[in-house]
C-alpha positions as CSV (number, residue, x, y, z in Angstrom):
1,M,-0.1,0.1,0.1
2,K,3.0,2.4,0.7
3,Y,4.3,1.6,-2.6
4,L,0.7,2.4,-4.0
5,R,0.9,5.8,-2.1
6,Q,3.9,6.6,-3.3
7,T,3.4,5.7,-7.0
8,L,0.4,7.7,-7.5
9,T,1.9,11.1,-7.2
10,F,1.3,12.4,-11.1
11,A,-1.5,14.1,-12.5
12,A,-3.1,15.8,-15.3
13,C,-5.5,19.3,-15.1
14,I,-9.0,18.1,-14.7
15,A,-11.7,20.1,-16.3
16,L,-14.7,19.9,-14.4
17,T,-16.5,20.6,-11.7
18,P,-16.4,18.3,-8.1
19,F,-17.6,15.0,-8.7
20,V,-19.6,12.8,-6.5
21,A,-19.9,9.3,-7.2
22,G,-22.7,7.4,-6.9
23,A,-20.9,4.7,-5.0
24,E,-20.1,2.2,-8.1
25,E,-16.6,0.3,-8.2
26,V,-13.8,1.3,-10.0
27,T,-10.0,0.3,-10.4
28,I,-7.5,2.3,-9.6
29,S,-3.9,1.6,-11.5
30,S,-0.6,3.2,-11.3
31,N,0.5,3.8,-14.9
32,D,2.8,1.2,-15.6
33,N,0.0,-1.7,-13.9
34,A,2.3,-2.7,-11.3
35,V,-0.1,-1.7,-8.8
36,S,-4.1,-1.4,-8.9
37,I,-6.8,-1.3,-6.2
38,S,-10.7,-1.7,-6.7
39,G,-13.3,-0.1,-4.7
40,E,-16.8,1.9,-4.8
41,L,-15.6,5.3,-5.8
42,L,-17.3,7.8,-3.3
43,S,-16.0,11.3,-4.6
44,F,-13.5,12.6,-6.7
45,D,-12.4,16.7,-6.3
46,D,-10.1,17.3,-9.1
47,D,-7.0,16.0,-7.6
48,T,-7.9,13.0,-5.1
49,Y,-9.8,9.8,-5.6
50,V,-11.9,8.7,-2.2
51,L,-12.5,5.0,-2.6
52,D,-13.9,2.6,-0.3
53,T,-12.2,-0.8,-0.1
54,D,-12.1,-3.8,1.6
55,I,-9.3,-2.4,4.2
56,G,-10.8,0.9,4.7
57,Q,-11.7,4.3,3.0
58,L,-8.5,5.4,0.8
59,R,-7.5,8.8,-0.7
60,L,-5.5,8.4,-3.9
61,S,-4.0,10.9,-5.7
62,R,-4.7,10.8,-9.2
63,S,-1.2,11.1,-10.3
64,A,0.1,8.6,-12.5
65,T,-2.8,6.9,-12.2
66,K,-5.5,5.4,-14.3
67,C,-9.4,4.7,-13.3
68,T,-11.3,2.1,-15.3
69,G,-15.2,1.5,-14.5
70,A,-18.3,2.9,-15.6
71,A,-18.3,5.3,-12.7
72,C,-14.7,6.7,-13.7
73,P,-15.4,10.5,-14.1
74,Q,-14.8,11.8,-17.5
75,T,-12.0,14.3,-17.9
76,T,-9.7,16.2,-20.1
77,T,-6.3,17.1,-19.9
78,N,-5.1,20.9,-20.3
79,L,-1.3,22.3,-20.1
80,E,-1.2,25.6,-20.1
81,M,2.5,27.0,-19.2
82,S,5.1,29.7,-20.1
83,V,8.6,28.3,-19.6
84,A,11.9,30.5,-19.9
85,V,15.1,28.7,-20.9
86,T,18.5,29.6,-21.3
87,E,20.0,28.1,-24.3
88,P,18.4,26.2,-27.3
89,K,19.6,22.8,-26.1
90,T,17.6,23.5,-22.9
91,A,14.8,24.0,-25.0
92,S,15.3,20.9,-26.9
93,L,15.4,19.1,-23.7
94,L,12.1,20.9,-22.7
95,Q,10.4,19.9,-25.9
96,T,11.5,16.3,-25.3
97,M,10.1,16.6,-21.8
98,V,6.3,17.8,-22.8
99,N,5.9,15.2,-25.6
100,G,7.0,12.2,-23.3
101,F,4.5,13.8,-20.6
102,A,1.7,14.3,-23.6
103,S,2.3,10.6,-25.1
104,S,1.3,9.1,-21.4
105,R,-1.9,10.9,-21.4
106,D,-3.3,10.1,-24.6
107,L,-1.8,13.3,-26.2
108,M,0.3,14.6,-28.6
109,G,2.7,17.9,-28.7
110,L,3.4,19.8,-31.9
111,S,6.6,22.0,-32.0
112,V,6.4,25.3,-33.7
113,P,10.1,26.9,-34.0
114,D,10.9,30.5,-34.2
115,Q,12.8,32.0,-37.3
116,R,16.1,30.2,-35.9
117,G,14.6,26.8,-36.0
118,V,14.4,27.0,-32.3
119,V,11.0,25.8,-30.6
120,A,8.8,28.4,-30.0
121,R,5.5,27.4,-29.0
122,I,4.8,23.4,-28.5
123,D,0.8,22.9,-29.0
124,I,-0.9,19.9,-27.2
125,Q,-3.6,17.9,-29.0
126,N,-6.2,15.5,-27.8
127,L,-5.7,12.2,-29.7
128,N,-8.9,11.4,-28.7
129,T,-11.1,14.1,-29.4
130,N,-8.7,15.9,-31.6
131,T,-8.8,19.0,-29.9
132,Q,-6.6,21.4,-28.5
133,A,-5.4,20.6,-25.1
134,G,-3.2,23.3,-23.9
135,T,0.2,25.3,-25.3
136,V,3.9,25.8,-24.0
137,T,5.6,28.7,-24.6
138,V,9.3,28.6,-24.7
139,S,11.2,31.6,-24.7
140,V,15.1,31.3,-25.0
141,Q,17.4,34.1,-23.5
142,D,20.4,34.9,-20.8
143,A,20.5,33.7,-17.5
144,D,19.6,37.2,-16.0
145,D,16.5,37.3,-18.3
146,T,15.3,33.7,-17.2
147,F,15.5,34.6,-13.7
148,G,14.0,38.0,-14.2
149,A,11.0,36.6,-16.2
150,L,10.2,33.8,-12.8
151,L,10.4,36.5,-10.4
152,N,8.0,39.0,-12.8
153,R,5.6,35.9,-12.9
154,Q,6.2,35.8,-16.7
155,A,7.3,32.4,-16.7
156,D,6.1,29.1,-14.8
157,L,9.2,27.6,-14.9
158,A,12.8,28.1,-15.9
159,I,15.2,25.7,-16.9
160,T,19.1,26.6,-16.8
161,S,22.4,25.0,-16.6
162,T,23.2,27.9,-14.0
163,A,22.5,27.9,-10.4
164,V,20.1,30.7,-9.4
165,P,22.7,33.7,-8.0
166,A,22.2,34.5,-4.3
167,S,21.5,37.9,-5.3
168,V,18.6,36.6,-7.7
169,A,16.9,34.5,-4.7
170,E,17.5,36.9,-2.1
171,R,15.5,39.2,-4.4
172,A,12.8,36.7,-4.7
173,V,12.8,36.7,-0.4
174,A,12.6,40.3,-0.5
175,Q,9.6,40.3,-2.7
176,G,8.0,38.4,0.1
177,G,8.4,35.3,-2.0
178,T,9.9,31.5,-1.3
179,D,14.0,31.6,-1.6
180,L,14.7,30.1,-4.9
181,R,17.4,27.8,-3.5
182,D,14.7,26.0,-1.7
183,V,13.8,22.4,-2.5
184,S,10.2,23.5,-3.3
185,R,11.3,25.9,-6.0
186,E,14.5,24.4,-7.4
187,R,15.0,20.8,-9.1
188,I,17.9,19.1,-10.6
189,I,16.4,17.3,-13.7
190,A,19.4,16.5,-15.7
191,L,23.4,16.4,-15.6
192,D,25.8,18.2,-18.8
193,A,29.4,18.5,-18.7
194,L,31.7,20.8,-20.4
195,V,34.8,19.4,-22.6
196,P,37.6,20.7,-24.0
197,I,37.9,19.3,-27.7
198,V,41.2,19.5,-30.1
199,H,41.5,18.6,-33.8
200,P,42.0,14.4,-33.9
201,N,45.5,14.8,-35.6
202,N,46.4,17.6,-32.1
203,P,49.1,15.5,-30.2
204,V,48.1,17.0,-26.8
205,R,46.0,14.4,-25.2
206,A,45.4,16.3,-21.7
207,I,44.9,19.5,-20.3
208,S,44.5,21.0,-17.4
209,L,41.7,24.0,-16.2
210,E,45.1,26.2,-15.4
211,E,46.2,25.6,-18.6
212,L,42.3,26.4,-20.4
213,A,42.5,29.3,-18.4
214,L,46.1,30.4,-19.6
215,I,45.1,30.0,-22.9
216,A,42.1,32.1,-22.8
217,S,44.0,34.9,-20.9
218,G,46.4,34.9,-24.0
219,R,49.5,33.7,-21.5
220,I,49.9,30.4,-23.2
221,S,49.5,30.9,-27.1
222,N,51.5,28.0,-28.6
223,W,50.8,24.1,-28.5
224,S,54.6,23.4,-28.3
225,D,53.9,25.1,-24.4
226,L,51.9,21.9,-23.7
227,G,53.9,19.6,-25.3
228,G,52.5,19.7,-28.9
229,D,53.7,21.0,-32.3
230,N,55.3,24.2,-32.5
231,L,51.9,25.5,-33.9
232,P,50.1,28.9,-32.4
233,I,46.9,28.4,-30.6
234,R,43.1,29.5,-31.7
235,M,40.8,29.4,-29.0
236,L,37.0,29.6,-29.6
237,L,35.4,30.9,-26.6
238,P,31.6,30.1,-25.8
239,I,29.1,32.7,-27.2
240,E,29.5,36.0,-24.5
241,G,26.5,35.6,-21.9
242,S,25.7,32.2,-22.8
243,S,25.4,29.4,-20.2
244,T,28.3,27.8,-21.4
245,D,30.0,30.8,-21.3
246,T,28.8,31.4,-17.3
247,V,29.9,28.0,-16.5
248,F,33.3,28.4,-18.2
249,N,33.9,31.2,-16.0
250,E,32.9,30.0,-12.8
251,L,34.9,26.7,-13.0
252,V,37.9,27.4,-15.2
253,L,38.6,31.4,-15.1
254,E,37.7,32.3,-11.6
255,P,39.8,29.7,-10.0
256,N,42.7,30.5,-11.6
257,R,41.9,34.5,-11.3
258,V,42.5,35.1,-14.9
259,R,41.1,37.7,-17.3
260,L,40.2,37.2,-20.9
261,R,42.6,38.7,-23.4
262,R,40.9,41.6,-25.4
263,S,41.5,39.9,-28.6
264,A,39.8,36.8,-27.6
265,E,37.8,35.1,-30.5
266,R,34.4,34.3,-29.7
267,A,32.3,31.5,-31.4
268,E,29.3,32.7,-33.4
269,S,27.6,29.3,-32.1
270,T,28.0,25.8,-30.7
271,S,27.9,24.2,-34.1
272,Q,30.4,26.9,-35.7
273,A,32.9,26.3,-33.2
274,V,33.0,22.8,-33.3
275,S,33.1,22.6,-37.3
276,V,36.0,25.0,-36.8
277,V,38.0,22.6,-34.8
278,S,37.4,19.7,-36.6
279,Q,39.1,21.4,-39.5
280,D,42.0,23.5,-37.9
281,Q,44.6,21.4,-36.2
282,T,45.5,24.5,-34.1
283,A,41.8,25.4,-32.8
284,I,40.4,24.2,-29.2
285,T,37.2,25.0,-27.9
286,I,34.9,24.1,-24.8
287,T,31.5,22.7,-25.5
288,N,28.7,20.4,-24.3
289,L,29.6,16.6,-23.7
290,S,27.0,16.0,-26.6
291,E,28.0,18.5,-29.1
292,T,31.6,17.3,-29.7
293,G,31.1,16.4,-33.7
294,S,34.2,14.7,-34.9
295,A,36.5,16.4,-33.0
296,D,39.0,14.8,-29.6
297,V,37.5,14.8,-26.3
298,L,40.7,16.0,-24.3
299,P,40.6,14.5,-20.3
300,I,41.1,16.9,-17.6
301,R,44.4,16.3,-16.1
302,Q,43.6,17.4,-12.2
303,S,46.2,19.3,-10.1
304,C,47.5,16.3,-8.1
305,G,47.9,14.2,-11.3
306,P,45.0,11.8,-12.2
307,L,43.4,12.4,-15.4
308,A,39.5,13.0,-15.0
309,Y,37.3,11.7,-18.1
310,A,33.9,12.9,-18.9
311,T,32.4,9.6,-18.5
312,D,28.2,8.9,-17.7
313,F,29.6,7.4,-14.0
314,A,32.0,10.1,-13.2
315,I,29.5,12.9,-14.2
316,K,26.6,11.0,-12.5
317,A,28.8,11.1,-9.7
318,E,29.7,14.5,-10.2
319,E,33.2,14.3,-9.8
320,Y,34.2,15.4,-13.4
321,P,35.4,18.7,-12.4
322,L,33.3,20.0,-15.7
323,S,30.0,18.7,-14.7
324,K,27.1,21.0,-14.3
325,R,23.7,20.4,-13.4
326,I,20.6,21.3,-15.4
327,F,18.1,22.8,-12.9
328,A,14.3,23.9,-13.0
329,Y,13.3,26.7,-10.9
330,L,9.6,26.8,-10.4
331,D,7.5,30.1,-10.3
332,D,6.1,31.0,-6.5
333,G,2.4,31.4,-7.0
334,S,-0.1,28.2,-6.6
335,Q,0.6,26.0,-9.3
336,S,-2.6,24.4,-11.4
337,A,-2.4,20.5,-11.3
338,S,-1.2,20.0,-15.0
339,K,2.0,21.9,-14.1
340,R,2.3,20.4,-10.9
341,Q,2.1,17.0,-12.8
342,F,4.4,18.1,-15.5
343,I,7.0,19.6,-13.1
344,D,6.8,15.8,-11.0
345,Y,6.9,13.9,-14.3
346,I,10.4,15.8,-15.5
347,S,12.4,14.3,-12.6
348,S,10.5,11.0,-12.4
349,P,12.0,7.3,-13.5
350,A,9.7,7.5,-17.0
351,A,11.9,10.6,-18.0
352,Q,15.1,9.6,-17.7
353,A,15.5,7.8,-21.2
354,L,14.3,10.9,-22.9
355,I,16.7,13.2,-20.8
356,S,19.6,10.8,-22.3
357,N,18.1,10.5,-25.7
358,A,18.2,14.7,-25.9
359,G,22.1,14.6,-25.3
360,F,22.1,14.8,-21.6
361,I,23.3,12.6,-18.7
362,D,20.0,11.3,-17.0
363,Q,19.7,10.5,-13.4
364,S,19.4,6.9,-13.6
365,I,21.5,4.8,-11.2
366,E,24.7,2.7,-12.5
367,S,27.2,0.6,-11.1
368,Q,30.8,0.3,-11.3
369,P,32.9,-2.3,-9.7
370,I,36.1,-1.1,-7.7
371,S,38.2,-2.7,-10.6
372,L,37.4,0.4,-12.8
373,Q,38.5,2.8,-10.1
374,G,42.0,2.1,-10.4
375,T,42.7,6.1,-10.2
376,R,41.3,6.5,-6.9
377,M,42.7,3.5,-5.2
378,T,46.3,5.4,-6.3
379,S,44.7,8.3,-4.9
380,A,43.9,6.6,-1.5
381,I,47.5,5.2,-1.5
382,L,49.0,8.6,-1.9
383,S,47.1,10.1,0.6
384,A,47.9,7.7,3.4
385,S,50.8,9.7,5.3
386,N,51.8,6.7,7.8
387,N,51.5,3.3,8.6
388,G,48.0,3.7,10.4
389,T,46.2,5.2,7.6
390,L,48.1,2.6,5.3
391,G,46.0,0.0,7.4
392,L,43.3,1.6,6.9
393,V,43.8,1.7,2.8
394,Q,43.9,-2.1,3.4
395,N,40.5,-2.0,5.0
396,F,39.0,0.0,2.4
397,S,40.2,-1.9,-0.6
398,R,39.6,-5.6,1.5
399,D,36.2,-4.4,2.5
400,L,35.0,-3.2,-1.2
401,A,36.9,-6.2,-3.0
402,T,34.0,-7.8,-4.4
403,A,31.8,-4.7,-4.3
404,E,30.2,-2.1,-6.7
405,R,30.0,1.8,-6.3
406,L,26.7,3.1,-7.0
407,S,26.8,6.3,-9.2
408,T,24.5,8.6,-7.2
409,T,26.6,10.1,-4.6
410,F,25.0,12.1,-1.8
411,R,26.5,15.6,-0.9
412,F,25.7,18.4,1.3
413,T,25.2,22.3,1.5
414,S,28.4,24.1,2.2
415,G,29.7,23.2,5.7
416,S,27.1,21.4,6.8
417,A,25.6,17.9,7.4
418,Q,22.5,18.7,5.6
419,L,22.0,17.2,2.0
420,D,22.1,19.6,-1.2
421,N,18.6,19.7,-3.0
422,K,19.9,17.4,-5.6
423,S,20.7,14.5,-2.5
424,L,17.2,15.0,-1.2
425,E,15.6,14.2,-4.7
426,D,18.0,11.4,-5.0
427,V,17.3,9.7,-1.5
428,Q,13.8,8.1,-3.1
429,R,15.6,7.2,-6.2
430,M,18.3,5.4,-4.5
431,V,15.4,3.6,-2.2
432,S,13.6,2.6,-4.8
433,F,17.0,0.8,-6.7
434,L,17.9,-0.8,-3.7
435,N,14.9,-2.4,-3.3
436,S,14.8,-3.4,-7.2
437,P,15.5,-6.8,-8.6
438,A,19.3,-5.6,-9.3
439,A,19.9,-4.9,-5.6
440,R,17.2,-6.5,-3.9
441,N,19.7,-9.4,-2.2
442,R,22.7,-7.6,-1.7
443,D,24.4,-5.8,1.3
444,I,24.5,-2.1,1.1
445,L,27.4,-0.4,2.4
446,V,26.9,3.5,3.3
447,I,30.4,5.0,3.3
448,G,31.6,8.6,4.0
449,F,34.3,10.4,3.0
450,T,36.0,13.9,4.0
451,D,38.3,16.3,2.3
452,D,41.9,16.6,4.4
453,V,41.5,19.7,5.9
454,G,42.3,19.3,9.8
455,R,42.9,16.1,11.8
456,F,42.1,12.8,10.4
457,D,40.1,11.4,13.7
458,L,37.9,14.5,13.5
459,N,37.7,13.8,9.6
460,E,36.8,10.1,10.2
461,R,34.0,11.2,12.8
462,L,32.3,14.1,10.5
463,A,32.5,11.5,7.8
464,L,30.6,8.8,9.9
465,L,28.3,11.2,11.1
466,R,27.1,12.3,7.5
467,A,27.2,8.6,6.6
468,T,24.5,7.9,9.2
469,G,22.6,10.9,8.1
470,V,22.1,9.7,5.0
471,R,21.6,6.0,6.1
472,D,18.5,7.5,8.1
473,A,17.4,9.6,5.1
474,L,17.0,6.1,3.2
475,V,15.3,4.1,5.9
476,S,12.9,7.0,6.4
477,A,12.0,7.3,3.0
478,V,9.1,5.4,1.6
479,G,10.2,1.5,0.9
480,G,13.1,2.1,3.1
481,D,12.3,0.4,6.1
482,A,13.0,-3.1,4.5
483,L,16.5,-1.8,3.8
484,A,17.3,-1.1,7.2
485,G,18.6,-5.0,7.9
486,R,21.0,-4.7,5.2
487,M,22.8,-1.3,5.6
488,A,26.0,-0.8,7.3
489,V,27.7,2.5,7.7
490,S,31.1,3.2,8.0
491,S,33.9,6.2,7.3
492,Y,37.1,6.3,5.7
493,G,37.7,10.2,6.3
494,P,39.6,11.8,3.5
495,L,41.2,8.3,2.2
496,A,40.6,7.9,-1.4
497,P,40.0,11.5,-2.5
498,V,38.1,11.5,-6.2
499,G,39.3,15.7,-6.6
500,C,42.5,17.2,-5.4
501,N,42.4,18.6,-2.1
502,E,44.4,21.6,-3.1
503,T,41.9,23.4,-4.8
504,A,38.2,24.3,-3.5
505,D,36.4,22.5,-6.1
506,G,38.3,19.2,-5.1
507,R,37.7,19.5,-1.6
508,E,34.1,20.0,-2.4
509,S,34.0,16.6,-4.2
510,N,35.6,14.8,-1.4
511,R,33.0,15.4,0.8
512,R,30.3,13.1,0.2
513,V,28.8,10.0,1.0
514,E,28.6,7.0,-1.3
515,I,27.0,4.0,-1.6
516,W,28.4,0.6,-2.5
517,L,26.5,-3.1,-3.0
518,R,28.3,-6.2,-2.0
């Protein structure tokens, strides 16, 4: 019954007056038909079925449900929404999500492009009645205007690859609204990554974030300075003001305290930059992982030595240095049922394959054996400073010798043991996976880690506190009580870092809780 209540969480907007049933029997099922229950339908008020069953009276949300039986209310679905996005790629993601949402409800989305070929409007059609069932309008603008549209109630939803700036979030509070960073307004719906790309014939096979910054500033101008041929470097920077430009500034330029050279060349578009790099052996650019064309992706050489590759697993674990989140920010006003259900849909399990098909990294959970994590094992050995910590590395290797790590990694708000918004959403996703056939009969290891700032014993204690908090969150979630007997909590403090403790971003990556199966 808990599972039934959990899964019946998505609904369409019901265009009808409150319905009072004549106490006839109906069957309410989840959309995947995994769970169903029958009883007399007593009433329906736009969102909730009240059902009299053999186990008592139940109130069931219409979310992700189907009602079968003569007494089921006749309903129509409507989705009216205005969405602001920060780039054409996220507009395509929105288009994919709207089409998936619509098709799950016997609807169809018809996209209308603007003059640039970017979707500007999606008309929703009811396939059963061949009538209009709503419109989703789409506007592509820079991040400032996107957040401005949301705060000014000109958009119901904003989708962006940059987190809301603190100043904008504080402005929302000053206007009497809820902080945009609150979990009620911020969702992480997908993941992505920036990658440096070069011509396939370029002999340089890796690059550091510092070197990227120095190239952008003009202080490195020849490939021979990076071990390549004696050729000038032509760097095409992202379109000024684009989300890619913003993330590049935040993750590369600002941490290395460099300014762009005045003569810096800007790309006309992502496709133009990729085309230039594919043809010009001297060129380099920064682009999204899904938009690399025939160019070669360079791994990132971290300051402490290891190479970081932009694999799906590393991006899902948020351990690739140029990983980025795709955010959805909600309007602070009251949402219609259809808008609420669409917002829930875009982070649901049903949407994950669509996210992947749209060129982003979804949040489905992958596993990886320790044999594929040689880099971190090397880091564990190098981070051991004495015989005592070397013994802990041996324990770490022994404990995980036959284990597999899961890609979802729990992280925290800065300077606290409070899970961040993504991790709060990941709790239920993880519980569902751990209860699935792929993991059902395996032991669950909840392991805490920290950076290397401070005393080892205090870090070990902090990591254990955070791991215990994650364990408690998992057990408290719907379906989590079944996991308690399979869980073991442990801590390795600063051992086995996944980032370089010499940098602020690396230390942040190292403050985490991992889930392993054995």
